[in-house]
C-alpha positions as CSV (number, residue, x, y, z in Angstrom):
1,M,-90.8,282.6,129.0
2,I,-90.1,280.4,132.0
3,D,-92.3,281.2,135.0
4,P,-90.2,281.8,138.2
5,E,-93.0,280.1,140.2
6,L,-92.1,276.8,138.6
7,A,-88.8,276.7,140.6
8,T,-90.8,277.2,143.8
9,Q,-93.2,274.4,142.9
10,I,-90.3,272.1,142.3
11,I,-88.8,272.9,145.7
12,R,-92.1,272.2,147.4
13,L,-92.4,268.9,145.6
14,A,-88.9,267.9,146.7
15,L,-89.7,268.8,150.3
16,D,-92.9,266.8,150.1
17,R,-90.9,263.8,149.0
18,G,-88.6,264.0,152.0
19,A,-85.8,266.5,151.2
20,T,-84.7,268.6,154.2
21,D,-83.4,271.3,151.8
22,A,-83.4,271.9,148.1
23,E,-82.3,274.3,145.4
24,C,-83.7,274.7,141.9
25,T,-82.3,276.4,138.8
26,L,-84.3,277.1,135.7
27,A,-82.6,278.5,132.5
28,E,-83.8,279.2,129.0
29,G,-81.9,280.9,126.2
30,E,-81.4,281.4,122.5
31,E,-78.0,281.2,120.8
32,F,-77.1,282.5,117.4
33,S,-73.8,282.1,115.5
34,A,-72.9,283.0,111.9
35,L,-69.4,282.3,110.5
36,V,-68.4,283.9,107.2
37,R,-65.1,282.7,105.7
38,M,-63.6,284.0,102.4
39,R,-66.7,286.1,101.9
40,S,-69.1,283.1,102.0
41,L,-71.4,281.9,104.8
42,E,-69.8,278.7,106.2
43,R,-71.8,278.0,109.3
44,L,-75.1,279.2,110.8
45,K,-76.6,278.2,114.1
46,D,-79.8,279.4,115.7
47,A,-81.0,277.3,118.7
48,G,-82.9,277.5,121.9
49,S,-83.2,275.5,125.1
50,R,-85.1,275.3,128.3
51,V,-83.9,273.2,131.3
52,A,-84.4,272.7,135.0
53,G,-81.9,271.5,137.6
54,L,-82.6,270.3,141.1
55,R,-80.2,269.7,144.0
56,V,-81.6,268.1,147.2
57,L,-80.3,267.5,150.6
58,V,-81.5,264.7,152.9
59,G,-79.7,265.5,156.0
60,R,-76.0,265.7,154.8
61,R,-76.6,263.5,151.8
62,V,-76.8,265.3,148.4
63,G,-78.4,264.3,145.1
64,S,-79.0,266.3,141.9
65,S,-80.6,265.9,138.6
66,Y,-81.7,267.9,135.6
67,T,-84.2,267.7,132.7
68,S,-85.4,269.6,129.6
69,D,-88.8,268.1,130.0
70,L,-90.8,270.7,132.0
71,S,-94.1,268.9,131.8
72,S,-95.7,267.6,135.0
73,D,-94.3,264.1,134.4
74,G,-90.9,265.5,133.6
75,I,-90.8,267.5,136.9
76,R,-91.9,264.5,138.9
77,E,-89.1,262.4,137.4
78,L,-86.6,265.2,138.1
79,V,-87.5,265.1,141.8
80,K,-87.5,261.3,141.9
81,S,-84.1,261.0,140.3
82,A,-82.5,263.6,142.7
83,M,-84.0,261.9,145.8
84,E,-82.8,258.5,144.7
85,L,-79.3,259.8,144.2
86,A,-79.3,261.4,147.6
87,A,-80.3,258.1,149.2
88,I,-77.1,256.4,147.9
89,S,-74.7,259.2,148.4
90,T,-72.1,259.6,151.2
91,E,-72.7,262.1,154.0
92,D,-70.7,265.3,153.8
93,P,-70.5,267.2,157.1
94,H,-70.0,270.5,155.2
95,A,-72.9,270.1,152.8
96,G,-75.7,272.6,153.1
97,L,-77.3,275.8,151.9
98,P,-76.2,279.4,152.9
99,E,-77.8,280.7,156.1
100,P,-81.1,282.6,155.4
101,S,-79.4,285.8,156.6
102,E,-76.8,285.5,153.8
103,L,-79.5,285.3,151.0
104,G,-80.7,288.2,148.9
105,A,-80.3,290.1,145.6
106,L,-79.0,293.4,144.4
107,P,-81.8,295.9,143.7
108,G,-82.3,297.9,140.5
109,D,-81.4,297.5,136.9
110,L,-77.9,296.0,136.4
111,Q,-78.2,296.5,132.6
112,L,-77.7,292.8,131.8
113,F,-80.3,292.7,129.1
114,S,-80.9,294.8,125.9
115,A,-83.7,294.3,123.4
116,D,-81.6,295.8,120.6
117,I,-79.8,292.5,119.9
118,A,-83.1,290.9,119.0
119,G,-83.8,293.8,116.7
120,T,-80.9,292.6,114.4
121,N,-82.2,289.9,112.0
122,T,-80.2,287.0,110.5
123,D,-79.4,288.6,107.2
124,Y,-78.0,291.7,109.0
125,R,-75.9,289.7,111.4
126,I,-74.4,287.7,108.5
127,E,-73.6,291.0,106.7
128,Q,-71.9,292.4,109.8
129,A,-69.6,289.4,109.8
130,R,-69.0,289.7,106.1
131,Q,-68.1,293.4,106.4
132,T,-65.7,292.6,109.3
133,E,-63.8,290.1,107.2
134,E,-63.8,292.4,104.2
135,A,-62.4,295.3,106.3
136,A,-59.5,293.0,107.2
137,F,-58.9,292.1,103.5
138,S,-59.0,295.8,102.5
139,A,-56.7,297.0,105.2
140,D,-53.5,295.4,103.8
141,P,-52.6,293.5,100.6
142,R,-50.7,291.0,102.6
143,I,-54.0,289.7,104.1
144,T,-54.6,286.9,101.6
145,N,-56.6,284.4,103.6
146,S,-59.0,284.2,106.6
147,E,-60.1,281.8,109.3
148,G,-63.4,283.6,109.2
149,A,-65.4,286.3,110.8
150,S,-68.3,285.6,113.1
151,F,-71.3,287.3,114.7
152,D,-72.6,285.6,117.9
153,A,-75.5,286.5,120.0
154,H,-77.2,285.1,123.2
155,S,-80.2,286.0,125.2
156,G,-81.7,284.2,128.1
157,K,-83.3,284.1,131.5
158,R,-82.1,282.4,134.8
159,V,-84.3,281.6,137.8
160,F,-83.1,280.3,141.1
161,A,-85.0,279.3,144.2
162,N,-84.3,277.4,147.4
163,S,-86.1,276.0,150.4
164,R,-84.9,278.8,152.7
165,G,-87.2,281.4,151.2
166,F,-85.1,282.7,148.3
167,S,-86.4,283.2,144.8
168,G,-85.0,285.4,142.1
169,S,-84.6,285.8,138.4
170,Y,-82.8,287.9,135.8
171,R,-82.5,288.2,132.0
172,V,-79.2,288.5,130.1
173,S,-78.1,289.3,126.6
174,S,-74.8,289.5,124.8
175,C,-73.3,289.8,121.3
176,S,-69.9,289.7,119.8
177,L,-68.2,290.3,116.4
178,S,-64.7,289.0,115.5
179,T,-62.4,288.1,112.7
180,T,-59.1,286.1,112.3
181,P,-57.2,287.1,109.1
182,V,-54.1,285.4,107.7
183,A,-51.3,287.3,106.2
184,R,-48.5,286.2,103.8
185,Q,-45.2,287.7,103.0
186,G,-42.7,285.5,101.1
187,E,-42.3,282.4,103.1
188,F,-43.9,283.8,106.2
189,M,-47.6,283.3,107.1
190,E,-49.2,284.6,110.3
191,R,-52.6,284.9,111.8
192,D,-54.1,287.0,114.5
193,Y,-57.5,288.3,115.6
194,W,-59.6,291.1,117.0
195,Y,-63.1,291.2,118.5
196,S,-65.7,293.2,120.3
197,S,-68.3,292.0,122.7
198,A,-71.1,293.8,124.6
199,R,-74.3,293.3,126.5
200,K,-76.1,295.5,123.9
201,Y,-75.6,295.7,120.1
202,S,-75.2,299.4,120.1
203,N,-72.0,299.1,122.2
204,L,-70.2,296.9,119.7
205,Q,-67.2,298.3,117.8
206,S,-67.8,298.7,114.1
207,P,-67.0,296.0,111.6
208,T,-64.4,298.4,109.9
209,H,-62.6,299.0,113.2
210,I,-62.5,295.3,114.2
211,G,-61.3,294.2,110.7
212,R,-58.6,296.8,110.6
213,C,-57.4,296.1,114.1
214,A,-57.2,292.4,113.3
215,A,-55.3,293.1,110.1
216,E,-52.8,295.4,111.8
217,R,-52.2,292.8,114.6
218,T,-51.6,290.1,111.9
219,V,-49.2,291.9,109.6
220,R,-47.0,293.1,112.4
221,R,-46.2,289.5,113.1
222,L,-44.7,288.8,109.7
223,G,-41.0,288.1,109.6
224,A,-41.0,286.9,113.2
225,R,-37.7,285.5,114.5
226,K,-36.3,283.9,117.6
227,V,-34.1,285.8,120.1
228,S,-31.2,284.5,122.2
229,T,-32.0,283.2,125.7
230,Q,-31.7,286.0,128.2
231,K,-33.4,287.7,131.2
232,V,-35.3,290.9,130.3
233,P,-38.4,292.9,131.2
234,V,-41.6,291.5,129.8
235,I,-44.7,293.5,129.0
236,F,-48.0,291.7,128.7
237,D,-50.6,293.4,126.5
238,P,-54.2,293.5,128.0
239,Q,-55.2,290.3,126.2
240,T,-52.4,288.2,127.5
241,A,-52.4,290.0,130.9
242,R,-55.9,288.6,131.4
243,T,-54.5,285.1,131.6
244,L,-52.4,286.1,134.6
245,L,-55.6,287.2,136.3
246,A,-57.1,283.9,135.5
247,N,-54.1,282.2,137.1
248,I,-54.5,284.3,140.2
249,F,-58.2,283.4,140.4
250,D,-57.2,279.7,140.3
251,A,-54.9,280.4,143.2
252,V,-57.5,282.2,145.4
253,E,-60.6,280.2,144.8
254,G,-61.8,278.3,147.8
255,D,-61.5,274.7,146.4
256,A,-57.8,275.2,145.8
257,I,-57.3,276.9,149.2
258,Y,-58.9,274.2,151.4
259,R,-57.1,271.5,149.5
260,S,-53.8,273.3,150.0
261,A,-53.4,273.2,146.2
262,S,-52.4,276.8,145.8
263,F,-49.2,278.8,146.4
264,L,-51.4,281.4,148.1
265,A,-52.9,279.0,150.7
266,G,-52.3,280.3,154.2
267,K,-51.2,283.7,153.0
268,L,-54.1,285.9,154.1
269,G,-52.7,289.2,155.3
270,D,-49.2,288.6,153.8
271,R,-47.6,290.7,151.1
272,V,-47.7,288.6,147.9
273,A,-47.2,291.2,145.2
274,S,-45.8,294.6,144.6
275,E,-47.6,297.8,145.7
276,S,-48.7,298.3,142.0
277,V,-51.0,295.3,142.3
278,T,-54.7,295.7,143.4
279,I,-57.0,292.9,142.2
280,V,-60.7,293.2,142.7
281,D,-63.6,290.9,142.1
282,D,-66.8,292.9,141.6
283,G,-70.1,291.4,140.5
284,T,-72.0,294.6,140.9
285,L,-70.8,296.7,138.0
286,P,-73.7,297.5,135.7
287,G,-73.6,296.1,132.1
288,L,-70.6,293.9,132.5
289,F,-70.2,290.2,131.8
290,G,-69.4,289.1,135.3
291,T,-72.3,291.0,136.9
292,S,-75.4,289.4,138.4
293,P,-77.9,290.3,141.2
294,F,-77.0,287.1,143.1
295,D,-74.7,284.2,142.9
296,D,-75.7,280.6,142.1
297,E,-76.7,280.0,145.8
298,G,-78.8,283.1,146.1
299,V,-76.2,285.2,147.9
300,P,-76.0,288.8,146.7
301,S,-73.1,289.7,144.4
302,R,-70.6,292.1,145.9
303,R,-67.2,293.8,145.5
304,T,-64.3,291.9,147.1
305,V,-60.8,293.2,147.1
306,V,-58.6,290.2,146.7
307,I,-55.2,291.8,146.7
308,D,-54.8,295.4,148.0
309,R,-51.6,297.2,147.0
310,G,-49.8,293.8,147.2
311,V,-51.4,292.4,150.3
312,L,-53.6,289.3,150.1
313,K,-56.9,290.4,151.7
314,S,-59.5,287.7,150.7
315,Y,-60.1,284.4,149.0
316,L,-63.1,283.9,146.8
317,L,-65.6,281.5,148.4
318,N,-69.0,279.8,148.1
319,A,-70.9,278.6,151.1
320,Y,-69.3,275.1,151.1
321,T,-65.6,276.2,150.8
322,A,-66.3,278.9,153.4
323,R,-67.5,276.3,155.9
324,K,-64.4,274.1,155.1
325,L,-62.2,277.1,155.9
326,G,-64.1,278.5,158.8
327,L,-64.9,281.7,156.9
328,K,-67.9,283.5,155.3
329,T,-69.1,283.1,151.7
330,T,-68.0,286.0,149.4
331,G,-70.9,285.4,147.1
332,N,-68.9,283.5,144.5
333,A,-70.9,280.4,144.1
334,A,-71.1,279.1,140.4
335,R,-72.8,276.1,138.9
336,G,-74.2,275.0,135.6
337,I,-77.8,273.8,135.8
338,T,-77.4,271.4,138.6
339,G,-74.9,269.7,140.9
340,N,-72.8,271.1,143.7
341,T,-71.6,274.6,143.3
342,G,-68.1,275.5,142.4
343,V,-66.4,278.9,142.9
344,G,-66.6,281.5,140.1
345,H,-65.7,285.1,139.8
346,G,-67.7,288.2,138.9
347,N,-65.8,291.0,137.1
348,L,-62.2,290.1,138.1
349,F,-59.7,292.8,137.2
350,L,-56.4,294.4,138.1
351,E,-56.9,298.1,138.8
352,A,-55.5,300.5,136.2
353,G,-52.4,302.6,136.7
354,D,-51.6,306.1,135.3
355,L,-49.3,305.4,132.3
356,E,-50.4,305.0,128.7
357,P,-49.1,301.8,127.1
358,Y,-46.7,303.7,124.8
359,E,-45.1,305.2,127.9
360,L,-44.5,301.7,129.4
361,I,-42.9,300.6,126.1
362,R,-40.8,303.7,125.9
363,G,-39.3,303.0,129.3
364,I,-37.8,299.6,128.2
365,S,-34.4,299.6,126.6
366,K,-34.5,295.9,125.7
367,G,-37.4,293.5,126.4
368,L,-40.4,291.6,125.1
369,Y,-44.0,292.7,124.4
370,V,-46.2,289.7,124.6
371,T,-49.3,289.4,122.4
372,E,-49.9,285.7,122.4
373,L,-49.4,282.9,124.9
374,I,-49.3,279.2,123.9
375,G,-49.7,276.1,126.1
376,S,-50.7,275.8,129.7
377,G,-47.4,275.5,131.7
378,V,-48.6,277.0,134.9
379,N,-48.5,275.1,138.2
380,I,-50.9,276.8,140.7
381,V,-49.5,274.6,143.6
382,T,-45.9,275.6,143.2
383,G,-46.3,278.8,141.2
384,D,-44.0,277.6,138.4
385,Y,-44.7,279.5,135.1
386,S,-43.5,278.6,131.7
387,R,-45.4,279.3,128.5
388,G,-44.8,279.6,124.8
389,A,-45.1,283.2,123.5
390,A,-45.0,285.5,120.6
391,G,-45.0,289.3,120.3
392,Q,-42.7,292.2,119.6
393,W,-39.1,292.7,120.6
394,I,-38.4,296.1,122.2
395,E,-35.2,298.0,121.7
396,H,-34.6,301.6,122.9
397,G,-38.2,302.0,123.8
398,D,-39.8,301.0,120.5
399,F,-40.8,297.8,118.7
400,A,-37.8,296.5,116.7
401,Y,-39.2,293.3,115.1
402,P,-41.7,290.5,115.7
403,V,-40.6,287.4,117.7
404,S,-42.1,283.9,118.0
405,E,-41.2,280.3,118.9
406,I,-39.9,281.5,122.3
407,T,-40.7,280.5,125.9
408,I,-41.1,282.9,128.9
409,A,-40.5,281.5,132.4
410,S,-40.5,282.6,136.0
411,T,-42.8,281.8,139.0
412,L,-46.1,283.5,139.7
413,Q,-44.7,284.5,143.1
414,R,-41.8,286.4,141.6
415,M,-43.9,287.8,138.7
416,L,-46.4,289.3,141.2
417,M,-43.5,290.8,143.2
418,D,-41.8,292.1,140.1
419,L,-44.9,293.6,138.6
420,E,-43.5,297.1,138.5
421,A,-45.8,299.1,136.3
422,V,-49.5,299.0,135.3
423,G,-51.0,300.7,132.3
424,S,-54.1,303.0,132.2
425,D,-55.8,300.9,129.4
426,L,-58.2,298.8,131.5
427,E,-61.1,297.7,129.3
428,F,-63.7,295.0,129.9
429,R,-64.1,292.6,126.9
430,G,-65.3,289.8,129.2
431,S,-65.5,289.0,132.9
432,V,-61.7,289.1,133.3
433,A,-59.8,292.3,132.5
434,S,-56.4,293.8,132.9
435,P,-54.5,296.8,131.7
436,T,-51.0,296.4,130.2
437,L,-48.5,295.0,132.7
438,V,-44.8,295.3,133.1
439,I,-42.8,292.5,134.8
440,R,-39.3,293.6,135.8
441,E,-37.6,290.4,134.7
442,M,-38.4,287.0,133.2
443,T,-36.3,284.4,131.4
444,V,-37.0,284.5,127.6
445,S,-35.7,281.3,126.0
446,G,-35.1,281.2,122.3
447,Q,-32.0,280.3,120.3
């Protein structure tokens, strides 16, 4: 296990070599992945790593380096490399660490690590994947093929320290179980998936449940057809709605804002969405994937309301983008092992409404229920939105038939304003989550 004191030692060494400020990240982890396909083990991975990253400032010049050699010689070379790069870099007037008053960590157990994952051995994990695929095969005779089922697990530790007195560490764990069956009916072949992920093994859904859900999602796509081009209401299921949250994050993160590369630049305090829309970034929620005691600059994680009942309240910032914009960091610094920080999110979600998904569907006389999005036709600068889609056609408040090979189009500005209903089915399967969403009108292009 990595000793947190090593990060402090590296910082001291960098200061002794002439750095005016420094940050060090240490990370170690173990990754496991088993893929079963057509009832046979196809791929097995079990690997570990330990690495150190250093970022130094010499005045306003920045250099960074990393190494997997944590010996004394490796650490000296790490510091030497970072200092040499700083010497030849260009000065950046906004470069620097957070102020000491901004540093700190959330207290208490955030439930980020569970030992029960390590209690599952390799044979058991492979069997879990095999049972998941078998459950999909058994659910419907039209499931005739599979792209596989996998069990994945990770555990690790992250340490961060800087020259302004901050030092902190935390352990994490996660696991997931998934399968992607393939169905055939006559000339039609379709695939879909389902999965479960959690910080602890005991919170995973069962192989039977995952396999049956994947099979149900797959067979309901059989016989898909196109529809004529028209403007109709569009419902995004929670999995596709998450991608809209990711688009909003791209539009509110500090790099895009100070570059004026976002349709939301300069909109703080303005109404940008319907009153149904409240979007929150919260890195403090125990046990979730976007939670941590501090960000990657040593600033405590927090809850930030990004959009409050349609009004843009905050951007998401690290220390650098905050300086560029004349604002304060929101504790959203993110980096790999080394280099300058970017902007990341904690648990980013759209707050749930009161209606069950079936009630939202029942309220649509004719429209589209989206279960898959294809391509990346979203322009964050202009807000233009156009993506390939597949899902279910709705008539008289019920699913009529599956549809595919269509395109849905609008702008993010209009979609936010036209977001007229929000489901009650908010569930975190990752660090971005959304309930079912209803957009009043989009263009569906088909035949």
